[in-house]
SEDRENFI-750157 format. One line per field, with one value per residue (C-alpha): residue number from 1; residue in three letters; chain; x, y, z. Coordinates in steps of 0.2 Angstrom, whole numbers, plus 2048, in hexadecimal, padded with zeros to 3 digits. Each point is the difference from the previous one (the first is absolute). Example, Ala and Ser with C-alpha at 12.3 -4.5 7.8 and 13.67 -1.06 7.14 Angstrom:
fipa <- 1 | 2 $
keti <- ALA | SER $
tidren <- A | A $
c1 <- 83E | 806 $
c2 <- 7EA | 811 $
c3 <- 827 | 7FD $
***
This chain:
fipa <- 1 | 2 | 3 | 4 | 5 | 6 | 7 | 8 | 9 | 10 | 11 | 12 | 13 | 14 | 15 | 16 | 17 | 18 | 19 | 20 | 21 | 22 | 23 | 24 | 25 | 26 | 27 | 28 | 29 | 30 | 31 | 32 | 33 | 34 | 35 | 36 | 37 | 38 | 39 | 40 | 41 | 42 | 43 | 44 | 45 | 46 | 47 | 48 | 49 | 50 | 51 | 52 | 53 | 54 | 55 | 56 | 57 | 58 | 59 | 60 | 61 | 62 | 63 | 64 | 65 | 66 | 67 | 68 | 69 | 70 | 71 | 72 | 73 | 74 | 75 | 76 | 77 | 78 | 79 | 80 | 81 | 82 | 83 | 84 | 85 | 86 | 87 | 88 | 89 | 90 | 91 | 92 | 93 | 94 | 95 | 96 | 97 | 98 | 99 | 100 | 101 | 102 | 103 | 104 | 105 | 106 | 107 | 108 | 109 | 110 | 111 | 112 | 113 | 114 | 115 | 116 | 117 | 118 | 119 | 120 | 121 | 122 | 123 | 124 | 125 | 126 | 127 | 128 | 129 | 130 | 131 | 132 | 133 | 134 | 135 | 136 | 137 | 138 | 139 | 140 | 141 | 142 | 143 | 144 | 145 | 146 | 147 | 148 | 149 | 150 | 151 | 152 | 153 | 154 | 155 | 156 | 157 | 158 | 159 | 160 | 161 | 162 | 163 | 164 | 165 | 166 | 167 | 168 | 169 | 170 | 171 | 172 | 173 | 174 | 175 | 176 | 177 | 178 | 179 | 180 | 181 | 182 | 183 | 184 | 185 | 186 | 187 | 188 | 189 | 190 | 191 | 192 | 193 | 194 | 195 | 196 | 197 | 198 | 199 | 200 | 201 | 202 | 203 | 204 | 205 | 206 | 207 | 208 | 209 | 210 | 211 | 212 | 213 | 214 | 215 | 216 | 217 | 218 | 219 | 220 | 221 | 222 | 223 | 224 | 225 | 226 | 227 | 228 | 229 | 230 | 231 | 232 | 233 | 234 | 235 | 236 | 237 | 238 | 239 | 240 | 241 | 242 | 243 | 244 | 245 | 246 | 247 | 248 | 249 | 250 | 251 | 252 | 253 | 254 | 255 | 256 | 257 | 258 | 259 | 260 | 261 | 262 | 263 | 264 | 265 | 266 | 267 | 268 | 269 | 270 | 271 | 272 | 273 | 274 | 275 | 276 | 277 | 278 | 279 | 280 | 281 | 282 | 283 | 284 | 285 | 286 | 287 | 288 | 289 | 290 | 291 | 292 | 293 | 294 | 295 | 296 | 297 | 298 | 299 | 300 | 301 | 302 | 303 | 304 | 305 | 306 | 307 | 308 | 309 | 310 | 311 | 312 | 313 | 314 | 315 | 316 | 317 | 318 | 319 | 320 | 321 | 322 | 323 | 324 | 325 $
keti <- MET | LEU | ASP | THR | PRO | THR | HIS | GLU | THR | ALA | ALA | ALA | SER | ALA | GLN | VAL | PRO | VAL | LEU | SER | LEU | ALA | ASP | GLN | ALA | ARG | ASP | PRO | ALA | ALA | PHE | ALA | ALA | ALA | PHE | GLY | GLY | SER | PHE | GLU | ARG | PHE | GLY | PHE | ALA | ILE | VAL | ALA | ASP | HIS | GLY | VAL | PRO | GLN | ASP | LEU | ILE | ASP | ARG | ALA | TRP | SER | GLU | THR | GLU | ALA | LEU | PHE | ALA | LEU | PRO | GLU | GLU | GLU | LYS | ARG | GLY | TYR | PHE | VAL | GLU | GLY | GLY | GLY | GLY | ALA | ARG | GLY | TYR | THR | PRO | PHE | LYS | THR | GLU | ILE | ALA | LYS | ASP | ALA | LYS | HIS | VAL | ASP | LEU | LYS | GLU | PHE | TRP | HIS | VAL | GLY | ARG | GLU | LEU | PRO | GLU | GLY | HIS | ARG | PHE | GLU | GLY | GLN | MET | ALA | ARG | ASN | ILE | TRP | PRO | ALA | ARG | PRO | GLU | GLY | PHE | LYS | ASP | THR | PHE | VAL | GLU | LEU | PHE | ALA | ALA | PHE | ASP | ARG | ALA | GLY | ASP | ARG | LEU | LEU | SER | ALA | ILE | ALA | LEU | HIS | LEU | GLY | LEU | ASP | ALA | HIS | TRP | PHE | ASP | PRO | ALA | VAL | LYS | ASP | GLY | ASN | SER | VAL | LEU | ARG | LEU | LEU | HIS | TYR | PRO | PRO | ILE | PRO | VAL | ASP | ALA | GLU | GLY | VAL | ARG | ALA | GLY | ALA | HIS | GLU | ASP | ILE | ASN | LEU | ILE | THR | LEU | LEU | LEU | GLY | ALA | GLU | GLU | ALA | GLY | LEU | GLU | LEU | LEU | ASP | ARG | ASP | SER | GLY | GLU | TRP | LEU | ALA | ILE | LYS | PRO | PRO | GLU | GLY | ALA | MET | VAL | VAL | ASN | VAL | GLY | ASP | MET | LEU | GLN | ARG | LEU | THR | ASN | HIS | VAL | MET | PRO | SER | THR | THR | HIS | ARG | VAL | VAL | ASN | PRO | ALA | PRO | GLU | ARG | ARG | GLY | HIS | SER | ARG | TYR | SER | MET | PRO | PHE | PHE | LEU | HIS | PRO | ALA | PRO | ASP | PHE | LEU | ILE | GLU | THR | LEU | PRO | GLN | THR | ILE | THR | ALA | GLU | ASN | PRO | ASN | ARG | TYR | PRO | THR | PRO | ILE | THR | ALA | HIS | ASP | TYR | LEU | HIS | GLU | ARG | LEU | VAL | GLU | ILE | GLY | LEU | ILE | LYS | LYS $
tidren <- A | A | A | A | A | A | A | A | A | A | A | A | A | A | A | A | A | A | A | A | A | A | A | A | A | A | A | A | A | A | A | A | A | A | A | A | A | A | A | A | A | A | A | A | A | A | A | A | A | A | A | A | A | A | A | A | A | A | A | A | A | A | A | A | A | A | A | A | A | A | A | A | A | A | A | A | A | A | A | A | A | A | A | A | A | A | A | A | A | A | A | A | A | A | A | A | A | A | A | A | A | A | A | A | A | A | A | A | A | A | A | A | A | A | A | A | A | A | A | A | A | A | A | A | A | A | A | A | A | A | A | A | A | A | A | A | A | A | A | A | A | A | A | A | A | A | A | A | A | A | A | A | A | A | A | A | A | A | A | A | A | A | A | A | A | A | A | A | A | A | A | A | A | A | A | A | A | A | A | A | A | A | A | A | A | A | A | A | A | A | A | A | A | A | A | A | A | A | A | A | A | A | A | A | A | A | A | A | A | A | A | A | A | A | A | A | A | A | A | A | A | A | A | A | A | A | A | A | A | A | A | A | A | A | A | A | A | A | A | A | A | A | A | A | A | A | A | A | A | A | A | A | A | A | A | A | A | A | A | A | A | A | A | A | A | A | A | A | A | A | A | A | A | A | A | A | A | A | A | A | A | A | A | A | A | A | A | A | A | A | A | A | A | A | A | A | A | A | A | A | A | A | A | A | A | A | A | A | A | A | A | A | A | A | A | A | A | A | A | A | A | A | A | A | A $
c1 <- 17C | 7F1 | 7F7 | 809 | 7FE | 806 | 80A | 80B | 806 | 802 | 812 | 80C | 7FF | 800 | 80E | 7F4 | 80A | 7FA | 801 | 7FC | 7F4 | 809 | 80F | 7F4 | 803 | 811 | 803 | 7F1 | 809 | 809 | 7F0 | 7F6 | 80D | 800 | 7EF | 7FD | 80D | 7F6 | 7F1 | 808 | 808 | 7F2 | 7F1 | 802 | 808 | 801 | 801 | 804 | 7FD | 7F1 | 7F8 | 7F0 | 7FF | 802 | 7F3 | 7F4 | 805 | 7FD | 7EF | 7FC | 805 | 7F5 | 7F2 | 802 | 801 | 7EF | 7F7 | 803 | 7FB | 7EF | 7F2 | 7FE | 7EE | 806 | 80F | 7F4 | 7F6 | 80E | 801 | 7F8 | 7FA | 806 | 80B | 810 | 806 | 805 | 7FC | 7FB | 800 | 806 | 7FB | 80B | 806 | 7F6 | 812 | 808 | 811 | 7FE | 801 | 800 | 7F7 | 7FA | 7FA | 80C | 800 | 7FD | 7F3 | 803 | 7FA | 804 | 801 | 800 | 804 | 7F4 | 7F8 | 7F7 | 7EF | 7FE | 812 | 802 | 803 | 7F3 | 7F7 | 810 | 807 | 7F3 | 7FD | 809 | 7F6 | 805 | 7FC | 7F7 | 80F | 80D | 7FF | 80C | 802 | 7FC | 80C | 80F | 7FE | 7FC | 810 | 80A | 7F9 | 807 | 811 | 801 | 7FC | 80F | 80C | 7F8 | 804 | 813 | 801 | 7FA | 80B | 80E | 7F9 | 7FE | 811 | 807 | 7F5 | 808 | 7F0 | 7FD | 800 | 7EE | 7FA | 7F5 | 7F7 | 7F1 | 7FE | 7FD | 7F7 | 7EF | 806 | 7F5 | 80B | 7FB | 805 | 7FD | 800 | 802 | 7FD | 804 | 7F8 | 808 | 7FE | 7FE | 80F | 7F7 | 7FA | 7FD | 808 | 80D | 7FE | 801 | 804 | 80C | 7FD | 806 | 7FA | 7F4 | 806 | 810 | 808 | 7FC | 806 | 7FF | 800 | 800 | 80A | 80D | 7F4 | 806 | 7F8 | 801 | 80C | 803 | 804 | 811 | 801 | 813 | 7FF | 7EE | 800 | 7F5 | 808 | 7FB | 7FF | 805 | 801 | 808 | 7F3 | 7F7 | 805 | 7F5 | 800 | 7FC | 7FD | 7FC | 7EE | 7F8 | 7FD | 812 | 805 | 7F5 | 807 | 811 | 7FF | 807 | 80F | 7F9 | 7F8 | 7F1 | 805 | 7F7 | 7FE | 7F5 | 7FD | 803 | 7F8 | 80C | 80A | 7F3 | 806 | 7F8 | 7F0 | 7F6 | 807 | 7F7 | 80A | 7FD | 808 | 7FB | 804 | 7FC | 7FF | 803 | 7F6 | 7FE | 7F2 | 7F2 | 804 | 812 | 805 | 80D | 80A | 811 | 80E | 809 | 813 | 7FB | 7FD | 80F | 804 | 803 | 7F1 | 7F2 | 7F0 | 7F6 | 7F0 | 7FE | 7EE | 7FE | 7F3 | 7F9 | 804 | 7EE | 7FD | 80E | 7FB | 7EE | 809 | 80B | 7F2 | 7F5 | 810 | 801 | 7EE | 7FC | 7F6 | 7F4 | 7FE $
c2 <- BB3 | 805 | 800 | 80F | 80E | 80E | 80F | 7FC | 7F1 | 808 | 7FA | 80D | 808 | 7F5 | 802 | 805 | 80A | 812 | 802 | 80F | 7FF | 80E | 7F4 | 7F5 | 80D | 800 | 7ED | 7F6 | 7F0 | 805 | 807 | 7EF | 7F5 | 80A | 801 | 7EE | 7F9 | 80A | 7F8 | 7EE | 802 | 808 | 802 | 812 | 810 | 813 | 80B | 812 | 80D | 7F7 | 80F | 802 | 812 | 806 | 80D | 7F3 | 7F6 | 80C | 805 | 7ED | 7FE | 810 | 7F9 | 7EF | 807 | 80B | 7F1 | 7F4 | 80F | 7FF | 7FB | 7EC | 801 | 80B | 7F4 | 7F0 | 808 | 7FE | 7EB | 7F4 | 7F1 | 7F0 | 80B | 7F7 | 810 | 804 | 813 | 80C | 7FF | 7F0 | 803 | 7FC | 7ED | 7F9 | 7F8 | 7F0 | 7FA | 7EF | 7F2 | 80E | 7FF | 815 | 80B | 810 | 811 | 809 | 809 | 804 | 807 | 7F9 | 80A | 7F5 | 804 | 80F | 7F3 | 80A | 7FC | 7ED | 7FB | 7ED | 7FE | 80B | 7F0 | 7FA | 810 | 809 | 812 | 80E | 807 | 811 | 808 | 811 | 807 | 805 | 80C | 7FA | 7EE | 7FA | 80B | 7FC | 7EE | 7FE | 809 | 7F6 | 7EF | 805 | 805 | 7EF | 7F8 | 807 | 7FC | 7EF | 7FF | 804 | 7F4 | 7F2 | 803 | 7FE | 7EF | 7FA | 805 | 7F7 | 7F0 | 801 | 807 | 80E | 810 | 803 | 7EE | 806 | 80F | 7F6 | 7F4 | 810 | 80C | 803 | 7F7 | 7FD | 809 | 808 | 80E | 7FE | 80D | 7FA | 806 | 7F7 | 809 | 802 | 7EF | 7FD | 7F8 | 7EF | 7FF | 7EF | 7FE | 80B | 80D | 7F5 | 7ED | 7F6 | 7FE | 801 | 80A | 7FA | 80A | 801 | 80E | 80C | 812 | 807 | 813 | 803 | 7F2 | 80D | 7FE | 7F3 | 7EF | 7F8 | 7EF | 7F0 | 7EF | 7FB | 7F1 | 7FE | 802 | 7FE | 813 | 80C | 80F | 813 | 808 | 814 | 808 | 813 | 80C | 802 | 7F0 | 7F1 | 7EF | 7F2 | 7EF | 7F1 | 7F8 | 7EE | 802 | 806 | 7F2 | 7F3 | 808 | 7FC | 7F0 | 808 | 806 | 810 | 7FD | 808 | 804 | 7FF | 810 | 809 | 812 | 7FE | 809 | 810 | 802 | 805 | 813 | 800 | 7F6 | 810 | 807 | 7F9 | 7F8 | 803 | 7F8 | 7FE | 7F1 | 7FE | 7ED | 7FF | 7F3 | 7F9 | 801 | 7F3 | 7F3 | 801 | 7ED | 7FD | 7F2 | 7FC | 808 | 7F2 | 807 | 7FF | 7EC | 7F7 | 7EE | 808 | 80B | 7F5 | 808 | 802 | 806 | 7F6 | 807 | 812 | 80B | 812 | 80F | 802 | 7EE | 801 | 80E | 7FB | 7EF | 80C | 80E | 7F1 | 7FA | 810 | 803 | 80D | 7F6 | 7F4 | 7EE $
c3 <- C81 | 7F6 | 811 | 808 | 7F5 | 80C | 7FE | 80D | 7F8 | 7EF | 7F8 | 7FA | 7EF | 7F2 | 7F3 | 7F2 | 7F5 | 7FC | 7ED | 7F5 | 7F1 | 7F9 | 7FC | 7F3 | 7F4 | 801 | 800 | 7FF | 801 | 811 | 806 | 7FC | 809 | 80E | 803 | 7FA | 80B | 810 | 7FB | 7FF | 80F | 80B | 7F5 | 804 | 7FA | 805 | 7F2 | 801 | 7F2 | 7FB | 7F5 | 80A | 803 | 814 | 7FD | 7FB | 80D | 80D | 7FA | 7FF | 813 | 805 | 7F8 | 807 | 811 | 7FC | 7F9 | 810 | 80D | 7F7 | 80C | 800 | 7F9 | 7F2 | 7FB | 802 | 7F4 | 7F3 | 805 | 7F4 | 808 | 7F6 | 7F6 | 806 | 804 | 7EE | 801 | 80C | 813 | 809 | 815 | 80E | 805 | 7F0 | 7F6 | 808 | 7FA | 7FA | 80E | 80D | 811 | 802 | 7F3 | 7FA | 809 | 7F1 | 7F5 | 7EE | 7EF | 7EF | 7F0 | 7F0 | 7ED | 7F9 | 7F1 | 7F0 | 7FC | 7F8 | 804 | 7FF | 812 | 808 | 806 | 809 | 808 | 809 | 7FE | 80C | 80E | 804 | 811 | 7FF | 80C | 802 | 7F0 | 7F2 | 806 | 7F0 | 7F6 | 80B | 801 | 7ED | 7FE | 80E | 7F8 | 7EE | 808 | 809 | 7F0 | 7F8 | 80E | 7FF | 7EE | 803 | 80D | 7F6 | 7F1 | 80D | 805 | 7EE | 7FC | 810 | 7F8 | 7F0 | 7FA | 7F3 | 80B | 7F9 | 805 | 80E | 7F6 | 7F7 | 811 | 80B | 7F2 | 809 | 80E | 80F | 80C | 810 | 80A | 812 | 80D | 810 | 811 | 811 | 80E | 811 | 80B | 812 | 808 | 803 | 7EE | 7F7 | 7F0 | 7F7 | 7F3 | 7F2 | 804 | 7F6 | 7EE | 7ED | 7F4 | 7F2 | 7F1 | 7F4 | 80B | 80D | 800 | 813 | 805 | 812 | 808 | 808 | 80F | 809 | 800 | 7EF | 803 | 7F4 | 805 | 7FA | 7F8 | 804 | 812 | 804 | 809 | 7FF | 7F7 | 803 | 7EE | 803 | 7EF | 7FF | 7FF | 7F0 | 7FB | 7F9 | 808 | 7EF | 804 | 7F6 | 800 | 7FF | 7ED | 7FD | 80A | 7F7 | 7F0 | 803 | 809 | 810 | 7F8 | 807 | 811 | 807 | 812 | 810 | 808 | 80D | 809 | 812 | 80E | 804 | 812 | 80D | 800 | 7EE | 800 | 802 | 7EE | 7EF | 7F4 | 7EC | 7F1 | 7EE | 7F8 | 7EC | 7FC | 7EE | 7F7 | 7F0 | 7F4 | 806 | 7F1 | 802 | 801 | 80E | 7F8 | 808 | 7F6 | 7F6 | 805 | 813 | 7FD | 804 | 807 | 812 | 7FE | 7F6 | 7FC | 810 | 7F6 | 7F1 | 7FE | 7F9 | 809 | 7FC | 80B | 802 | 805 | 80D | 807 | 804 | 808 | 80C | 803 | 807 | 80B | 809 | 802 | 7F6 | 7F5 | 809 | 7F6 $
***
């Protein structure tokens, strides 16, 4: 199944429910149950009314397209050799999914948290790299990063309630978290291209908030059926999924689901695809330790040895080729 990533074999749309984050204020417990239930079943949820302003999103799309339209030599001037892709530009065909045969057909740009001088994490979180153009790029993406942060806090609050924790349990974990906003460009591809836009993989972080999945291609591997299911959110909605850190924290009660971005049908291969995932990470010193309430006789503790978020991230970046051993 994993070896046939073609648009033509994609299954019908997954029945991932579309939830409204606006419902959270009215009934936090009901929203938490619906959101947590979707995570437990699919490892994914679709969230409308997420609170990220549409005019800000439109501005971000425009500047993302302008960024990737820059000359190759100019973009490569923002690539940090040996930097693990932490900030700035990562060229086409650099990242590879774990155990994949071919590199992904994509290029991307990373924006991280802006830290004040002398911050305790400045040795573990790289400084941002800002391009000279397009004009206004920094202001737009600092603002968008903050908007994603706010939406992420609300979603983590729902997860906490669903797990029987205090609604603010994640607040100290993600304060000054090592989150990354990735601007992704999948260029037009030839019909005979080797590999896919993004090979089958799981995300590393706590949760991922994704804009841009309205353009076809995103699929998840359904554990119940073993089939690839297409994710097709309504326009403006956000796709949210479980990352490996949350899977580990919850002892797989919330599973990190394998997903990919398949190549489009032949008539769409001349078109670029853009997306904007926000990989929400805890602070580097957060200890990922199995939550006691997720350990049962039927689900014994898979991870008796805790690990810091920083060490876990480093292990995984080596696996996907962004950091060389």
